[in-house]
N, C-alpha and C positions, 0 to 999 in steps of 0.2 A: 137521049138518055143522058144525065149528069152523072159523071165519075171522077168527082173532084178529087179524091184520093189517087187514082191513078195519074192524074194531070200533076198533082202536086209537086213530086221531085223535079219534074221539066220545069215547071215553073220556077221554084227555088233555084235551080239553076241558071235560068235566064234572069230572075231578079239580082244573082250574084254577078253574072258575067254580062249582062247587057240591061241594066237597069231603065234605060230609056224607052225598050220596047213595053215593058211593064207599065211605064209611066204614061205611054200613048193609049196602051189597050185597057185601062182600068181607072184612070183617073180623069172623069168627067169634067170635073169643075176646076177652075183655076184655086191654086190653094191659098191664096190672099184671100178671096171671097169665102172660102169655108174658114178660114182663120179667124176673119172678121166677124162672121156670123156666130162662129162657136164661142168666142169671145163677148159678144154680146149679150151680156147677163139679164138686160130687160128682156131682150126678145126670147131666150131661152127660158125665163120664168114665166112670161106671158103663156108661151105655148106649152109649157109642162104645169101650168095649173089649173088646166081646163079638164084634165082628165087624169084619173089615179091609175091607168094602164100606160106603163111604160111602152116607148116605141117599139123596142125590140119583142114585147111580148105582143103587142097589136099586131104587128108583122111576122111573126115567128113561122107562119105556114111559107112565108115567100122571101124570108131573109137568109142569106148566103153565110157561111164561114168564111173566113178571110181563105183567099185562092193561093195564098203562098204559103202561110204558117199552119193554117187550120184552126186558127182560134176560133171558138164558136161565137155565133152571131151576138147570142147574148152577152158576151165579153167584151166586144169591140165597142167604141167610143159612139155613141148615137147624139147627135144633135139636130137643131133645124137650121134649114138655110133658107132665104130669100134671095132673090137675083136684084140687084140695084134698082132702083127708081127708074132710071131711062129705060130699062127693059121692059118695065108695066106701061110706062106711057108709048112704047113702040109697039105694045100688044106682043111681046115676047115674054115675058114675065113668067118665073116659075119659083115654087116654093115645096117644100117638104122636108122629109125626113133624111138625113144622109148617116149611113155607117162607114167607120175608117177604123183600119187598123194602124194603131201607132206604130206598132212594132216593125211593120213592114212599109209603112207610110204608103197605103195604098185604099183608095175609094172603093168600098165593098159595093154597097147599094145605094140606091137613091129612090125614095117612095115619094110621088110627088102627090101632095094634096091640094093644089093650086096653080091655074096657069092662066093665062089671058090670050 
């Protein structure tokens, strides 16, 4: 039973006092990978041109609000990520939609669309 509104004050305090704990608990991917993918205009155009449904609409039944500030999932930053080529060569590749709360610098959800 998820009760994020009850945990939010604790997480906010933890975010202020011990941000490294939040960093370990919520941030799955290296930020440099996320920044690289997020700023890859070609990648983002490629995946966004296929469907008129936005990722936060498509995943709305599973997407979470920011656990720290409570920003709604629809208002988070959503972008497509793919792991580096070497991970695909080693059969460890992943790609999918990532949501991020830029205000709290927290990776909220990752919805995998492909793996090998």
